[in-house]
Kinemage of the C-alpha trace (Angstrom):
@kinemage 1
@onewidth
@group {chain A} dominant
@subgroup {mainchain}
@vectorlist {calphas} color= white
{ca met a 1} P 55.272 -1.352 11.211
{ca ala a 2} L 56.858 1.464 13.074
{ca cys a 3} L 56.140 5.127 12.296
{ca leu a 4} L 59.120 7.264 11.387
{ca ala a 5} L 57.784 10.614 12.494
{ca gly a 6} L 58.813 13.942 11.054
{ca ala a 7} L 60.715 16.445 13.082
{ca ala a 8} L 58.305 19.116 14.358
{ca ala a 9} L 61.292 20.914 15.805
{ca ser a 10} L 62.541 21.716 12.311
{ca gly a 11} L 60.384 24.816 12.318
{ca cys a 12} L 58.556 23.919 9.098
{ca lys a 13} L 54.862 24.678 8.874
{ca arg a 14} L 52.790 21.567 8.329
{ca asp a 15} L 50.518 21.324 5.345
{ca pro a 16} L 46.868 21.251 6.677
{ca arg a 17} L 46.044 18.331 4.325
{ca pro a 18} L 46.149 14.826 5.835
{ca leu a 19} L 49.437 13.075 5.368
{ca arg a 20} L 49.622 10.166 2.978
{ca arg a 21} L 51.030 7.098 4.639
{ca val a 22} L 53.893 5.513 2.646
{ca arg a 23} L 55.091 2.038 3.777
{ca val a 24} L 58.842 1.500 3.394
{ca thr a 25} L 60.975 -1.563 3.863
{ca phe a 26} L 64.722 -1.897 4.254
{ca leu a 27} L 67.526 -3.492 6.165
{ca pro a 28} L 68.657 -1.161 8.990
{ca his a 29} L 72.022 -0.058 7.709
{ca tyr a 30} L 74.285 3.022 8.045
{ca ile a 31} L 73.694 4.057 4.449
{ca leu a 32} L 69.904 4.452 5.227
{ca ala a 33} L 70.785 7.506 7.385
{ca pro a 34} L 69.350 9.961 4.775
{ca val a 35} L 65.884 8.470 5.256
{ca tyr a 36} L 65.987 9.139 8.994
{ca leu a 37} L 67.593 12.522 8.496
{ca ala a 38} L 64.960 13.592 5.954
{ca ser a 39} L 62.269 12.520 8.473
{ca glu a 40} L 63.872 14.366 11.410
{ca leu a 41} L 64.250 17.573 9.296
{ca gly a 42} L 60.597 17.404 8.295
{ca phe a 43} L 61.197 16.848 4.608
{ca phe a 44} L 58.726 13.966 4.281
{ca glu a 45} L 56.100 15.837 6.252
{ca gln a 46} L 56.540 18.885 3.972
{ca ala a 47} L 55.879 16.548 1.075
{ca gly a 48} L 52.658 15.377 2.680
{ca ile a 49} L 54.057 11.995 3.650
{ca glu a 50} L 54.100 9.989 6.832
{ca leu a 51} L 56.508 7.059 6.741
{ca leu a 52} L 55.727 3.680 8.195
{ca val a 53} L 58.890 1.556 8.323
{ca his a 54} L 59.001 -2.247 8.056
{ca glu a 55} L 62.583 -3.392 8.797
{ca val a 56} L 63.630 -6.792 7.519
{ca ala a 57} L 66.613 -9.083 8.279
{ca ser a 58} L 67.302 -10.024 4.646
{ca ala a 59} L 66.900 -8.256 1.320
{ca thr a 60} L 65.166 -11.356 -0.065
{ca gln a 61} L 62.234 -10.629 2.230
{ca met a 62} L 61.455 -7.364 0.499
{ca ala a 63} L 60.170 -8.610 -2.892
{ca pro a 64} L 57.158 -10.490 -1.483
{ca leu a 65} L 56.177 -7.516 0.628
{ca leu a 66} L 56.425 -5.117 -2.294
{ca ala a 67} L 54.693 -7.407 -4.740
{ca ala a 68} L 51.849 -8.112 -2.324
{ca gly a 69} L 51.319 -4.409 -1.602
{ca thr a 70} L 52.250 -4.810 2.073
{ca val a 71} L 54.781 -2.049 1.511
{ca asp a 72} L 54.973 0.750 -1.090
{ca val a 73} L 58.751 1.293 -1.244
{ca ala a 74} L 61.796 -0.969 -0.894
{ca phe a 75} L 65.418 0.135 -0.512
{ca ser a 76} L 67.258 -2.731 -2.230
{ca gly a 77} L 69.696 -3.831 -4.899
{ca ala a 78} L 68.395 -5.199 -8.185
{ca ile a 79} L 68.540 -8.717 -6.681
{ca pro a 80} L 66.985 -11.811 -8.223
{ca ser a 81} L 63.947 -11.885 -5.884
{ca met a 82} L 62.966 -8.418 -7.051
{ca leu a 83} L 63.723 -9.176 -10.711
{ca asn a 84} L 61.781 -12.407 -10.619
{ca ala a 85} L 58.727 -10.699 -9.045
{ca ala a 86} L 58.740 -8.231 -11.904
{ca ala a 87} L 59.262 -10.971 -14.486
{ca lys a 88} L 56.147 -12.743 -13.138
{ca gly a 89} L 54.086 -9.628 -13.635
{ca ala a 90} L 54.334 -7.836 -10.264
{ca arg a 91} L 54.183 -4.066 -10.505
{ca ile a 92} L 57.624 -3.378 -9.142
{ca arg a 93} L 59.935 -0.799 -10.695
{ca ile a 94} L 63.401 0.689 -9.941
{ca val a 95} L 62.805 4.447 -9.728
{ca cys a 96} L 65.912 5.913 -8.072
{ca ala a 97} L 69.659 5.239 -7.780
{ca arg a 98} L 71.139 5.257 -4.285
{ca glu a 99} L 74.848 4.127 -4.387
{ca thr a 100} L 77.467 4.276 -7.066
{ca ala a 101} L 80.919 2.579 -7.209
{ca ile a 102} L 83.517 5.267 -6.991
{ca pro a 103} L 87.222 4.242 -7.121
{ca gly a 104} L 89.002 5.243 -3.910
{ca cys a 105} L 85.809 5.757 -2.021
{ca ile a 106} L 84.971 2.312 -0.540
{ca his a 107} L 86.244 -1.251 -0.388
{ca glu a 108} L 83.514 -3.891 -0.971
{ca val a 109} L 85.505 -6.657 0.641
{ca his a 110} L 87.289 -6.678 4.028
{ca gly a 111} L 89.656 -9.232 5.512
{ca tyr a 112} L 90.883 -10.514 8.844
{ca arg a 113} L 94.345 -9.069 9.360
{ca lys a 114} L 96.003 -12.255 10.428
{ca ser a 115} L 94.603 -14.070 7.390
{ca phe a 116} L 96.336 -11.596 5.118
{ca pro a 117} L 99.680 -10.930 7.009
{ca glu a 118} L 101.214 -9.144 4.016
{ca gly a 119} L 98.108 -7.029 3.330
{ca phe a 120} L 94.952 -7.624 1.311
{ca his a 121} L 95.518 -6.091 -2.112
{ca arg a 122} L 94.526 -8.543 -4.815
{ca ala a 123} L 91.434 -10.666 -5.468
{ca ala a 124} L 93.717 -13.671 -6.066
{ca glu a 125} L 94.434 -13.645 -2.344
{ca leu a 126} L 90.909 -14.864 -1.712
{ca arg a 127} L 91.804 -18.365 -2.929
{ca gly a 128} L 91.095 -20.934 -0.175
{ca lys a 129} L 89.680 -18.333 2.237
{ca arg a 130} L 86.448 -18.492 4.286
{ca ile a 131} L 84.276 -15.751 2.800
{ca ser a 132} L 80.805 -14.573 3.979
{ca val a 133} L 78.016 -13.108 1.874
{ca thr a 134} L 74.501 -12.326 3.034
{ca ala a 135} L 72.922 -14.814 0.612
{ca pro a 136} L 73.845 -16.652 -2.631
{ca thr a 137} L 71.400 -14.415 -4.549
{ca ser a 138} L 72.475 -11.173 -2.787
{ca leu a 139} L 74.342 -8.124 -4.064
{ca ser a 140} L 77.310 -9.239 -1.952
{ca ala a 141} L 77.382 -12.589 -3.860
{ca phe a 142} L 77.362 -10.675 -7.183
{ca leu a 143} L 80.289 -8.493 -5.996
{ca leu a 144} L 82.213 -11.573 -4.866
{ca asp a 145} L 81.781 -13.152 -8.338
{ca val a 146} L 83.117 -9.960 -9.938
{ca leu a 147} L 86.182 -10.072 -7.777
{ca leu a 148} L 86.802 -13.771 -8.248
{ca glu a 149} L 86.330 -13.577 -12.066
{ca ser a 150} L 88.844 -10.719 -12.193
{ca ala a 151} L 91.450 -13.100 -10.713
{ca gly a 152} L 90.417 -16.133 -12.810
{ca leu a 153} L 88.807 -17.777 -9.780
{ca gly a 154} L 85.387 -19.220 -9.137
{ca ala a 155} L 83.168 -20.156 -6.217
{ca ser a 156} L 84.856 -23.537 -5.944
{ca asp a 157} L 88.158 -21.765 -5.161
{ca val a 158} L 86.806 -20.326 -1.873
{ca his a 159} L 84.880 -21.541 1.162
{ca leu a 160} L 81.558 -19.589 0.916
{ca leu a 161} L 79.430 -18.967 3.972
{ca thr a 162} L 76.232 -16.962 4.394
{ca met a 163} L 75.359 -14.780 7.424
{ca pro a 164} L 73.675 -11.429 8.126
{ca leu a 165} L 75.854 -8.350 8.276
{ca ser a 166} L 75.263 -7.909 11.982
{ca glu a 167} L 76.940 -11.313 12.573
{ca ser a 168} L 79.684 -11.145 9.935
{ca ala a 169} L 81.576 -8.147 11.399
{ca pro a 170} L 82.038 -9.843 14.809
{ca ala a 171} L 82.928 -13.169 13.127
{ca leu a 172} L 85.535 -11.458 10.998
{ca ala a 173} L 87.038 -9.495 13.894
{ca ala a 174} L 87.287 -12.762 15.883
{ca gly a 175} L 88.987 -14.569 12.968
{ca arg a 176} L 86.201 -17.114 12.521
{ca ile a 177} L 86.141 -16.137 8.822
{ca asp a 178} L 88.774 -14.603 6.631
{ca ala a 179} L 86.758 -12.137 4.490
{ca val a 180} L 83.410 -10.496 4.224
{ca leu a 181} L 81.640 -8.752 1.328
{ca asp a 182} L 80.242 -5.514 2.906
{ca arg a 183} L 80.927 -1.981 1.858
{ca asp a 184} L 80.847 -0.326 5.281
{ca met a 185} L 82.894 -2.552 7.560
{ca gly a 186} L 86.409 -1.135 7.595
{ca leu a 187} L 86.453 0.844 10.807
{ca ser a 188} L 84.747 -1.602 13.168
{ca ser a 189} L 87.945 -3.243 14.411
{ca pro a 190} L 91.748 -2.832 14.078
{ca asp a 191} L 91.783 -6.565 13.056
{ca ile a 192} L 89.695 -5.837 9.952
{ca ile a 193} L 91.477 -4.475 6.890
{ca pro a 194} L 90.159 -3.276 3.545
{ca gly a 195} L 90.701 -5.479 0.423
{ca pro a 196} L 90.500 -4.836 -3.286
{ca ser a 197} L 87.668 -2.728 -4.627
{ca val a 198} L 85.031 -3.720 -7.134
{ca ala a 199} L 84.795 0.053 -7.907
{ca glu a 200} L 88.245 -0.311 -9.624
{ca leu a 201} L 86.768 -2.973 -11.813
{ca leu a 202} L 83.332 -1.396 -12.421
{ca pro a 203} L 83.626 2.320 -11.974
{ca gly a 204} L 80.207 3.979 -12.020
{ca phe a 205} L 78.360 0.752 -11.325
{ca gln a 206} L 75.226 1.425 -9.256
{ca tyr a 207} L 74.806 -0.845 -6.250
{ca asn a 208} L 71.495 0.028 -4.689
{ca phe a 209} L 68.194 1.545 -5.605
{ca ile a 210} L 64.766 2.579 -4.474
{ca leu a 211} L 61.902 0.543 -5.861
{ca phe a 212} L 58.199 1.402 -5.921
{ca gly a 213} L 55.274 -0.990 -5.799
{ca asp a 214} L 51.818 -0.677 -7.385
{ca ala a 215} L 50.331 1.857 -5.052
{ca leu a 216} L 52.834 4.548 -6.093
{ca leu a 217} L 53.243 3.411 -9.677
{ca gln a 218} L 49.530 3.424 -10.573
{ca asn a 219} L 48.882 7.019 -9.573
{ca asp a 220} L 50.312 10.162 -11.061
{ca val a 221} L 53.959 10.738 -10.287
{ca ser a 222} L 53.334 13.483 -7.632
{ca ala a 223} L 53.250 11.237 -4.591
{ca gly a 224} L 56.242 9.134 -5.556
{ca ala a 225} L 58.237 12.169 -6.783
{ca gly a 226} L 57.494 13.939 -3.499
{ca phe a 227} L 58.867 10.925 -1.556
{ca leu a 228} L 62.049 10.836 -3.666
{ca ala a 229} L 62.505 14.622 -3.439
{ca ala a 230} L 62.397 14.387 0.346
{ca tyr a 231} L 64.825 11.512 0.400
{ca leu a 232} L 67.288 13.223 -1.956
{ca arg a 233} L 67.188 16.345 0.209
{ca gly a 234} L 68.166 14.039 3.097
{ca val a 235} L 71.031 12.716 0.994
{ca gly a 236} L 72.287 16.209 0.412
{ca glu a 237} L 72.146 17.057 4.125
{ca phe a 238} L 73.906 13.790 5.051
{ca arg a 239} L 76.677 14.331 2.512
{ca ala a 240} L 77.043 17.868 3.924
{ca gly a 241} L 77.790 16.428 7.399
{ca lys a 242} L 74.473 16.293 9.241
{ca lys a 243} L 73.722 13.075 11.080
{ca pro a 244} L 70.386 11.664 12.236
{ca arg a 245} L 69.711 10.755 15.860
{ca ala a 246} L 69.284 7.175 14.757
{ca leu a 247} L 72.867 6.894 13.441
{ca gln a 248} L 74.143 4.769 16.279
{ca gln a 249} L 71.272 2.281 15.816
{ca leu a 250} L 71.904 2.074 12.087
{ca ala a 251} L 75.637 1.612 12.532
{ca ala a 252} L 75.063 -1.205 14.961
{ca gly a 253} L 72.826 -2.890 12.436
{ca ser a 254} L 75.700 -2.711 9.954
{ca gly a 255} L 78.193 -4.176 12.392
{ca leu a 256} L 79.974 -0.774 12.558
{ca ala a 257} L 81.404 1.440 15.205
{ca ala a 258} L 78.901 4.262 15.829
{ca ala a 259} L 81.162 6.769 14.067
{ca gly a 260} L 80.501 4.920 10.806
{ca pro a 261} L 82.740 5.168 7.708
{ca gly a 262} L 84.663 8.359 6.783
{ca pro a 263} L 82.904 11.194 5.013
{ca val a 264} L 84.654 10.460 1.703
{ca cys a 265} L 82.544 7.313 1.463
{ca leu a 266} L 79.387 9.379 1.312
{ca asp a 267} L 80.345 10.478 -2.178
{ca arg a 268} L 78.891 7.281 -3.434
{ca leu a 269} L 75.313 8.423 -2.487
{ca ser a 270} L 73.489 9.622 -5.603
{ca glu a 271} L 72.178 13.142 -5.296
{ca asn a 272} L 70.058 13.100 -8.470
{ca gly a 273} L 68.743 9.555 -8.360
{ca gln a 274} L 69.130 8.890 -12.124
{ca val a 275} L 69.264 5.158 -12.788
{ca asp a 276} L 71.993 3.708 -14.940
{ca arg a 277} L 70.397 1.067 -17.161
{ca met a 278} L 73.657 -0.825 -17.788
{ca ser a 279} L 74.226 -1.361 -14.029
{ca val a 280} L 70.820 -2.994 -13.742
{ca gln a 281} L 71.410 -5.112 -16.837
{ca arg a 282} L 74.763 -6.320 -15.482
{ca val a 283} L 73.025 -7.748 -12.404
{ca ile a 284} L 70.213 -9.206 -14.596
{ca asp a 285} L 72.800 -10.938 -16.798
{ca trp a 286} L 74.617 -12.367 -13.739
{ca ser a 287} L 71.339 -13.593 -12.301
{ca ser a 288} L 70.451 -15.235 -15.599
{ca arg a 289} L 73.860 -16.992 -15.841
{ca lys a 290} L 73.283 -18.289 -12.305
{ca lys a 291} L 69.858 -19.521 -13.340
{ca phe a 292} L 68.193 -17.406 -10.644
{ca leu a 293} L 65.623 -15.900 -13.031
{ca val a 294} L 62.389 -17.434 -14.237
{ca arg a 295} L 62.870 -15.815 -17.646
{ca pro a 296} L 65.257 -13.417 -19.418
{ca ile a 297} L 64.391 -9.784 -18.929
{ca asp a 298} L 65.706 -6.420 -20.173
{ca ala a 299} L 66.523 -3.688 -17.701
{ca ala a 300} L 64.035 -1.335 -19.416
{ca glu a 301} L 61.249 -3.593 -18.136
{ca val a 302} L 62.012 -2.783 -14.488
{ca ile a 303} L 63.112 0.875 -14.649
{ca asp a 304} L 60.804 3.901 -14.406
{ca gly a 305} L 62.721 7.200 -14.598
{ca arg a 306} L 59.781 9.523 -14.341
{ca phe a 307} L 59.775 9.826 -10.548
{ca ala a 308} L 63.496 10.793 -10.215
{ca glu a 309} L 63.158 13.389 -12.993
{ca glu a 310} L 60.136 15.002 -11.286
{ca ala a 311} L 61.881 14.860 -7.906
{ca gln a 312} L 64.793 16.812 -9.368
{ca arg a 313} L 62.334 19.408 -10.685
{ca leu a 314} L 60.640 19.714 -7.323
{ca asn a 315} L 63.984 20.151 -5.514
{ca gly a 316} L 65.107 22.648 -8.096
{ca ala a 317} L 61.984 24.696 -7.595
{ca gln a 318} L 62.395 24.523 -3.829
{ca his a 319} L 66.033 25.584 -4.145
{ca arg a 320} L 65.056 28.667 -6.128
{ca leu a 321} L 62.222 29.505 -3.793
{ca asn a 322} L 64.613 29.580 -0.863
{ca gly a 323} L 67.161 31.825 -2.529
{ca gly a 324} L 69.543 29.032 -3.543
{ca gln a 325} L 69.265 27.042 -0.305
{ca leu a 326} L 67.261 23.936 0.579
{ca pro a 327} L 65.959 24.257 4.114
């Protein structure tokens, strides 16, 4: 694991108490910028936390790490591997919302310009196309199914491929595939064009979350809430226009140009972290229909809202302490 050090240059006085190490796993991606920004600005250090980062190549790798206690936190969707681990008794809970579908903000599917010579406007235009998702059990596969179902299509109506995001953008730009399910790909090449948006079909749907494992769940909420409070402060700074030094690295991991997507797209980042139960249940129901789950579960089994609530209280107190500004 690599240590994500806090920014001493932020001018914040360090708490004399020893820092608690929190082990975090995620796929390196543009939308993880608030984590790096919060670290560089010293927010985690102020909360008494030192981050140890374990990057993975696939979201499916996170559930075993979280269930085994190898990591304490995962940045992931409510994907079947996570849900199954919880269904089998692992202490894994969704504690914070990260991304929300906002119409007009992002396009979840992008196409190769020559494959859609008259533009890519309707899900029905995916018929017969070569489409890439990260895995059959991934969030991108769920989003593809939503799009196909809206057009009366199914998986048999397309040529489905799987590949990591870092490979799918170059493949799409070169015309080796026709479309990719990835929310942050649009500016990486003039040959890539945005397609229809799932946000138009599911406005308010939450895509991604923060999940805690046993080490943070079994204690009082203070450590986990401190972690979320620092992260949410990073979200606020990122949405306000600040960028971490690691942005170019994260953009490359997403197959993006270093500039990343436009600022409007940052509106999808949740600033309060409150989890929408129906969004989680929608993915659970899809996973059940696909027979990905070992048993039926209810979203309430895998959501713990205490940490986000306390994080909001902490940030509100910090906001008042600093005269209406979060440093």
